[in-house]
C-alpha positions in Angstrom: 0.0 0.0 0.0 2.8 2.4 0.9 4.6 1.7 -2.5 1.3 2.4 -4.3 0.9 5.7 -2.4 4.5 6.7 -3.1 4.1 5.9 -6.8 0.9 8.1 -7.0 2.6 10.9 -5.2 5.6 11.1 -7.5 3.3 10.7 -10.6 1.3 13.8 -9.5 4.4 15.8 -8.8 6.1 14.8 -12.1 2.9 16.0 -13.8 3.1 19.3 -12.0 6.8 19.7 -13.0 5.8 19.0 -16.6 2.7 21.1 -16.7 3.3 24.2 -14.6 6.2 25.6 -16.6 4.0 25.5 -19.7 1.3 27.7 -18.2 1.2 31.5 -18.4 2.1 33.5 -15.3 -1.4 34.9 -14.8 -2.9 31.3 -14.7 -0.3 30.3 -12.1 -1.2 33.2 -9.9 -4.9 32.2 -10.1 -4.0 28.6 -9.4 -1.9 29.6 -6.3 -4.8 31.6 -4.9 -7.3 28.8 -5.4 -5.0 26.1 -4.0 -4.1 28.4 -1.0 -7.8 29.1 -0.2 -8.6 25.4 -0.5 -5.8 24.5 1.8 -7.0 27.1 4.3 -10.4 25.5 4.5 -9.3 21.9 4.4 -6.4 22.1 6.9 -8.3 22.6 10.1 -5.3 22.0 12.4 -3.0 24.3 10.5 -5.7 27.0 10.3 -6.2 26.9 14.1 -2.5 27.2 14.6 -2.3 30.2 12.2 -5.2 32.0 13.9 -3.8 31.5 17.4 -0.3 32.5 16.3 -1.8 35.8 14.9 -3.7 36.4 18.1 -0.6 35.9 20.3 1.6 38.0 18.0 -0.6 40.9 17.4 -3.1 40.9 20.2 -6.0 43.3 19.4 -4.2 44.9 16.4 -6.3 42.8 14.1 -9.9 41.7 14.5 -10.8 38.0 14.2 -12.0 38.6 10.7 -8.7 40.3 9.7 -6.8 37.4 11.3 -8.7 35.0 9.1 -7.9 37.1 6.1 -4.2 37.2 6.9 -4.1 33.4 7.6 -5.8 32.7 4.3 -3.4 34.9 2.4 -0.5 33.2 4.2 -1.7 29.8 2.7 -2.0 31.4 -0.7 1.6 32.8 -0.5 2.8 29.3 0.6 0.9 27.7 -2.3 2.5 30.3 -4.7 5.9 29.4 -3.3 5.6 25.8 -4.4 3.7 26.4 -7.6 6.6 28.6 -8.6 9.2 26.0 -7.5 7.6 23.6 -10.0 7.5 26.4 -12.6 11.1 27.4 -11.9 12.7 25.1 -14.7 11.6 28.0 -16.9 14.2 30.2 -15.3 17.9 30.4 -16.1 20.9 32.8 -15.7 19.8 34.8 -18.7 16.0 35.2 -18.3 15.3 35.6 -14.5 15.7 39.4 -14.3 12.2 40.5 -15.6 10.7 38.5 -12.7 12.6 40.1 -9.9 13.3 43.5 -8.4 16.6 43.2 -6.5 17.5 45.6 -3.6 20.9 44.7 -2.5 24.1 45.8 -0.8 26.9 45.8 -3.4 29.7 46.0 -0.9 28.3 43.1 1.2 27.9 41.0 -1.9 31.5 41.7 -3.1 32.9 40.8 0.3 30.8 37.6 0.2 32.2 36.7 -3.2 35.7 37.0 -1.8 35.3 35.3 1.5 32.0 33.3 1.5 29.0 34.0 3.7 26.1 32.7 5.6 22.8 33.7 3.9 19.7 33.6 6.0 16.0 34.2 5.6 12.7 33.1 7.3 9.8 31.2 5.9 8.6 34.5 4.3 7.4 35.0 0.8 9.2 32.8 -1.8 12.1 31.5 0.2 12.5 28.8 -2.4 12.8 30.8 -5.5 15.0 33.5 -4.2 17.6 30.9 -3.3 17.7 29.9 -6.9 18.0 33.4 -8.1 21.1 34.0 -5.9 22.5 30.9 -7.5 22.1 32.4 -10.9 23.8 35.6 -9.6 26.9 33.6 -8.8 26.3 32.5 -5.2 26.0 28.7 -5.1 24.7 27.8 -1.6 25.1 24.6 0.4 21.7 24.1 2.0 20.4 21.8 4.7 17.1 20.2 3.8 15.0 17.6 5.5 14.3 14.4 3.5 10.8 13.3 2.6 9.5 9.9 3.6 9.2 9.2 -0.1 12.8 9.0 -1.5 11.5 9.8 -5.0 10.0 13.1 -3.8 13.3 14.0 -2.0 15.1 13.4 -5.3 12.6 15.5 -7.3 12.8 18.5 -4.9 16.6 18.3 -4.8 16.7 18.4 -8.6 14.5 21.5 -8.7 16.4 23.3 -6.0 19.8 22.5 -7.3 19.2 23.7 -10.9 21.0 27.1 -10.3 24.2 25.5 -8.8 23.2 24.8 -5.2 24.1 21.7 -3.2 21.4 20.3 -0.9 22.6 18.1 2.0 20.9 16.0 4.7 20.7 17.0 8.3 23.2 14.4 9.3 26.5 16.1 10.3 25.2 19.2 8.7 27.4 21.6 10.7 30.6 19.8 9.6 29.5 19.7 6.0 28.6 23.4 6.1 31.9 24.3 7.7 33.8 22.5 5.0 31.9 24.3 2.3 32.4 27.7 4.0 36.2 27.1 4.6 36.4 26.8 0.8 34.9 30.3 0.6 31.6 28.9 -0.3 28.1 30.0 0.9 25.6 28.5 3.2 21.8 29.1 2.9 19.7 28.6 6.0 16.1 29.2 7.2 16.4 30.5 10.7 12.8 30.8 12.0 12.5 27.2 13.2 11.2 26.2 16.6 13.5 23.6 18.0 14.0 21.9 21.3 16.0 23.9 23.8 19.6 22.6 23.9 23.1 23.2 22.8 22.1 24.0 19.2 19.5 26.5 20.3 19.0 29.8 22.1 16.1 31.8 23.5 14.9 34.9 21.7 11.8 37.0 21.8 9.5 36.7 18.8 6.7 39.2 18.9 7.5 39.6 22.6 7.1 35.9 23.3 10.1 33.7 24.1 10.9 30.8 21.8 13.7 28.4 21.1 15.5 28.8 17.8 18.6 27.4 16.1 22.0 29.2 16.4 23.8 27.4 13.6 24.0 30.5 11.3 25.5 32.6 14.1 28.0 29.9 15.3 29.2 29.3 11.7 29.8 33.0 11.2 31.6 33.5 14.6 33.9 30.5 14.1 34.9 31.3 10.6 34.9 35.1 10.7 32.1 35.4 8.1 29.2 37.7 7.6 25.5 36.7 8.1 23.6 38.2 5.2 19.9 38.7 5.9 17.1 39.3 3.4 13.6 38.3 2.3 11.7 37.8 -1.0 8.3 39.4 -1.1 5.7 38.3 -3.7 4.2 41.2 -5.8 0.6 41.2 -7.1 1.7 41.1 -10.8 3.4 37.8 -10.4 6.9 39.2 -9.9 9.0 39.4 -6.7 11.0 41.9 -4.7 14.2 40.5 -3.2 15.7 42.7 -0.5 18.9 42.3 1.4 18.8 44.0 4.8 22.1 43.9 6.5 25.4 42.0 6.6 26.1 41.2 10.3 29.6 40.2 11.2 29.7 38.7 14.7 33.0 38.6 16.6 34.0 35.4 18.4 33.4 37.1 21.7 29.9 38.3 20.8 26.9 36.8 22.7 25.3 34.3 20.4 21.8 34.9 21.8 22.1 38.6 21.3 23.2 38.2 17.7 20.5 35.7 17.0 17.9 38.2 18.4 19.3 41.0 16.3 18.9 39.0 13.1 15.4 37.9 14.0 14.4 41.6 14.8 15.2 42.5 11.2 12.8 39.8 9.9 10.1 40.6 12.4 10.1 44.2 11.3 9.5 43.1 7.7 6.8 40.6 8.7 4.9 43.2 10.6 4.7 45.3 7.4 3.4 42.3 5.4 2.1 39.7 7.8 0.5 37.6 5.1 3.9 36.7 3.8 5.0 34.6 6.8 4.2 31.0 7.5 1.7 31.4 10.3 0.5 27.8 10.2 3.8 26.6 11.5 4.1 26.1 15.3 6.4 29.0 16.0 6.1 28.7 19.8 6.3 25.0 20.7 8.0 25.8 24.0 7.1 28.5 26.6 8.7 29.6 29.8 5.6 30.4 31.8 2.4 28.7 32.9 1.5 25.3 34.3 1.9 22.1 32.2 -1.9 21.5 32.2 -3.0 25.0 31.6 -1.5 26.9 28.6 -0.5 30.4 29.4 -3.0 32.9 27.8 -0.2 34.8 26.1 1.1 31.7 24.2 -0.6 29.6 21.6 -2.7 26.6 22.6 -0.1 24.1 21.4 2.8 25.4 23.4 4.4 23.4 26.2 6.1 24.6 29.4 9.9 24.0 29.1 12.2 24.3 32.0 15.1 24.1 29.6 13.8 27.2 27.8 13.6 29.0 31.1 17.3 28.2 31.8 18.3 29.6 28.4 16.8 33.0 29.1 19.1 35.5 30.9 18.0 35.7 34.5 17.2 39.4 34.4 14.8 38.8 31.5 13.0 35.7 32.7 9.2 36.0 33.1 8.1 36.3 36.7 5.7 33.6 38.0 2.2 34.8 38.1 0.0 34.5 41.2 -2.7 31.9 41.0 
């Protein structure tokens, strides 16, 4: 039964890879909106997560109706991301420019060409396509990606993602592999807005004023190798094009506090998400762990799915730790 399901999955995806590059852009945009809205209504669990994330992040800034609208648009942006990934074989080093407005830092890019760099972005806008464009611009990334249960799907996505010169690697021994690539003056591409278990590979930062546990791999690589962390996002535009914007090249020193640098990088992304909240992946469980509340009663300021974590509490500087609330 599993083999049959795997075969059907790859047949459908192969059909998408064949069909979508043959459709005009305006039809792809319509398809993305339809698929996103359909996913919003069918994915009850993801929809509940998105709406509660928006409540916790923005409080009363948006009404319940506005939160539903933002959540639905977030699904549509996510659908467009993957529709365009399947469409992306249409792009090459010569023809991508009409589809993108690039706002960049020439000095930071030149330094990255000379020394290598760590490039980071959140799950915002089209994080898939902008990676490919930077490959066409002469920055081949080494990227860590999680394998799918279906090996054929893993192979298909790797083929799509590597077409501009990137190398995708598994999570096994990822830091060692990335360090080897960066020591050769290469480039690492990382998504940094992941909620991971508190531990040695994580730190505590405030995301919309709420503590969460996120990876520090990008900061540690830059500190150890003396490289810049280059931050940026790719925002979808209504006409089917994109705006890619590099924010800042941050060069942490070995003695810099990893948590503070990680927070500084996140703050750049949060400021952009606040301008265009529909572009972020709100259906992801951004706050899996929380430092306040009883195990059996979720704290009202955190999403329903969050769990009390003593390890997260220990990662927060003592002066910044939330104070216990009176019962």
